[in-house]
Backbone bond lengths (Angstrom), bond angles and torsions (degrees), N, CA, C in turn:
res aa  C-N    CA-C-N  psi(-1)  N-CA   C-N-CA  omega(-1)  CA-C   N-CA-C  phi
1 X - - - 1.449 - - 1.519 109.90 -
2 X 1.306 116.60 137.77 1.445 122.65 -178.56 1.518 109.66 -68.03
3 X 1.306 114.79 142.10 1.468 121.07 179.62 1.534 110.50 -105.90
4 X 1.308 116.02 145.14 1.480 121.00 -176.99 1.507 111.24 -88.23
5 X 1.304 116.12 143.60 1.450 124.79 167.77 1.517 104.52 -121.78
6 X 1.332 115.17 99.67 1.442 118.73 -171.75 1.515 106.78 71.44
7 X 1.311 117.11 -123.82 1.470 121.78 178.53 1.532 111.93 -103.51
8 X 1.325 117.54 5.05 1.460 120.53 -176.82 1.535 110.64 -111.78
9 X 1.337 115.25 146.95 1.432 122.52 178.03 1.525 107.67 -110.51
10 X 1.325 117.06 116.05 1.468 122.95 -171.71 1.519 111.13 -101.43
11 X 1.330 115.11 133.00 1.447 122.20 176.53 1.524 110.76 -117.63
12 X 1.311 116.55 138.78 1.464 122.31 174.67 1.525 107.72 -98.63
13 X 1.309 116.40 127.06 1.471 122.01 -178.56 1.529 108.62 -117.88
14 X 1.323 116.15 119.32 1.459 121.32 -178.11 1.540 108.35 -109.31
15 X 1.325 115.41 157.44 1.475 122.43 177.40 1.516 112.42 66.68
16 X 1.315 117.38 42.00 1.462 119.49 176.83 1.525 110.30 -61.42
17 X 1.326 117.50 141.15 1.460 118.41 178.59 1.519 110.42 -67.91
18 X 1.314 114.81 150.45 1.470 120.61 175.55 1.519 106.95 -69.12
19 X 1.320 116.38 136.15 1.459 119.93 -176.09 1.511 107.47 -154.52
20 X 1.318 116.73 154.25 1.460 120.62 178.86 1.507 112.70 -65.33
21 X 1.344 116.59 -37.52 1.459 120.97 179.12 1.525 107.67 -130.30
22 X 1.324 118.46 78.18 1.476 120.88 -170.78 1.526 114.10 -62.23
23 X 1.325 119.61 -36.85 1.455 119.54 -177.02 1.517 110.84 -68.39
24 X 1.308 118.18 -39.02 1.465 121.03 177.98 1.538 110.11 -63.50
25 X 1.325 117.90 -46.31 1.438 121.38 178.35 1.519 110.90 -63.24
26 X 1.323 117.25 -43.07 1.462 124.20 -179.38 1.525 111.09 -56.88
27 X 1.331 116.61 -50.77 1.484 121.21 178.44 1.525 111.24 -62.04
28 X 1.318 116.12 -46.62 1.471 119.64 -177.45 1.514 111.21 -63.78
29 X 1.323 117.73 -43.48 1.456 120.16 -179.25 1.543 110.77 -61.98
30 X 1.320 117.92 -46.42 1.473 120.83 -175.61 1.524 113.26 -79.44
31 X 1.319 118.24 -17.15 1.476 120.58 175.20 1.531 112.41 -66.88
32 X 1.315 117.88 -19.36 1.466 119.64 177.94 1.526 112.46 -68.33
33 X 1.333 118.02 -14.63 1.464 122.21 179.98 1.516 112.54 -100.45
34 X 1.303 117.40 -12.63 1.468 123.49 -178.99 1.524 109.05 158.02
35 X 1.308 115.92 170.85 1.475 120.22 -177.43 1.526 110.35 -70.35
36 X 1.325 116.32 116.52 1.465 121.91 177.41 1.517 108.92 -74.86
37 X 1.303 116.17 125.24 1.477 120.62 179.10 1.527 112.15 -89.12
38 X 1.318 115.39 -28.14 1.472 118.96 -179.29 1.528 108.47 -159.11
39 X 1.303 116.25 144.52 1.470 122.22 176.61 1.532 107.21 -139.15
40 X 1.312 115.68 136.89 1.451 120.44 -177.63 1.529 109.29 -143.37
41 X 1.327 115.65 129.43 1.467 121.91 172.40 1.527 106.54 -123.51
42 X 1.340 117.09 112.34 1.458 119.55 -179.29 1.548 110.53 -63.23
43 X 1.324 114.60 150.18 1.471 119.83 179.56 1.530 109.99 -68.45
44 X 1.315 117.90 -34.74 1.465 121.45 178.90 1.520 109.30 -82.28
45 X 1.282 115.85 147.04 1.455 122.31 178.42 1.526 109.98 -100.46
46 X 1.307 115.63 170.33 1.467 120.61 176.59 1.522 109.63 -57.62
47 X 1.296 117.34 129.87 1.453 121.63 -178.79 1.518 112.32 -64.49
48 X 1.321 114.64 -37.43 1.454 120.26 -174.50 1.523 111.92 -68.61
49 X 1.321 117.84 -45.51 1.464 119.07 -171.56 1.520 115.03 -123.90
50 X 1.307 118.51 -1.77 1.461 123.82 -179.40 1.545 110.98 63.68
51 X 1.333 116.29 26.97 1.473 120.21 178.45 1.503 109.78 -86.21
52 X 1.303 115.55 152.02 1.474 122.44 176.38 1.534 107.75 -88.18
53 X 1.341 115.27 139.02 1.460 120.21 178.48 1.502 110.90 -140.47
54 X 1.312 118.56 167.97 1.454 121.49 -179.62 1.510 111.41 -162.61
55 X 1.325 114.37 179.89 1.441 123.11 -178.78 1.530 109.85 -128.86
56 X 1.310 116.54 139.73 1.466 123.75 177.02 1.530 107.24 -123.51
57 X 1.327 115.30 140.18 1.476 119.49 176.60 1.521 110.48 -125.20
58 X 1.317 113.88 134.75 1.471 123.11 174.06 1.536 107.85 -119.76
59 X 1.315 116.32 156.70 1.475 118.12 174.01 1.531 110.43 -101.71
60 X 1.324 117.58 13.43 1.446 123.34 -177.74 1.527 108.92 -132.31
61 X 1.332 117.25 123.34 1.461 121.15 -179.78 1.531 111.50 -62.74
62 X 1.313 117.32 -35.95 1.469 120.60 -179.96 1.505 110.61 -62.33
63 X 1.329 118.42 -47.20 1.471 122.91 178.35 1.514 110.08 -59.45
64 X 1.322 116.32 -44.78 1.484 119.70 -179.35 1.527 110.80 -62.21
65 X 1.320 117.50 -43.58 1.448 121.39 -179.03 1.539 111.74 -68.35
66 X 1.330 117.59 -37.29 1.455 121.20 176.73 1.548 108.76 -66.01
67 X 1.319 117.27 -41.87 1.466 120.81 178.66 1.528 110.98 -60.28
68 X 1.328 117.38 -40.68 1.459 120.46 178.68 1.522 109.98 -63.76
69 X 1.297 117.64 -49.12 1.470 120.46 -175.63 1.525 112.68 -70.61
70 X 1.309 118.69 -35.13 1.466 120.94 -175.44 1.529 114.31 -86.79
71 X 1.329 117.81 -26.47 1.471 119.32 -173.05 1.529 112.74 -102.54
72 X 1.324 117.46 -15.30 1.465 119.31 178.55 1.514 108.74 -62.62
73 X 1.328 116.40 125.51 1.454 120.73 179.29 1.524 114.87 90.21
74 X 1.332 118.66 -5.52 1.461 120.53 175.14 1.523 106.79 -69.49
75 X 1.291 116.14 124.28 1.474 118.95 -171.88 1.533 106.13 62.91
76 X 1.295 116.84 -121.20 1.478 122.16 176.07 1.521 110.69 -119.72
77 X 1.338 117.43 12.80 1.459 120.92 -176.14 1.519 112.40 -68.35
78 X 1.327 113.69 145.23 1.449 121.74 168.76 1.537 106.73 -123.18
79 X 1.322 115.59 135.83 1.478 120.77 -176.79 1.523 108.50 -126.31
80 X 1.317 116.41 128.79 1.460 123.09 179.88 1.501 110.43 -137.26
81 X 1.341 116.09 153.34 1.447 119.66 175.12 1.516 108.91 -78.89
82 X 1.327 115.30 157.82 1.475 121.72 179.58 1.501 107.71 -107.75
83 X 1.316 116.96 129.11 1.480 120.02 -179.45 1.496 109.71 -94.67
């Protein structure tokens, strides 16, 4: 279950697919589960594997939980809540 930080529910997304405009794709993909309040993809990649990762925030626990269950395993992505 997604955990709240203030009024936002933050998800960590690992293994983002390579894309010409990753932030645009990232927001669009996760908007299908609920209104994305914030999306962030750091410029640096994971040191260990050189994978792209990012964070998505929702203001609704239901949207966050649906995003976790529906997007985990799409492509090679893994999605987890942030405590």
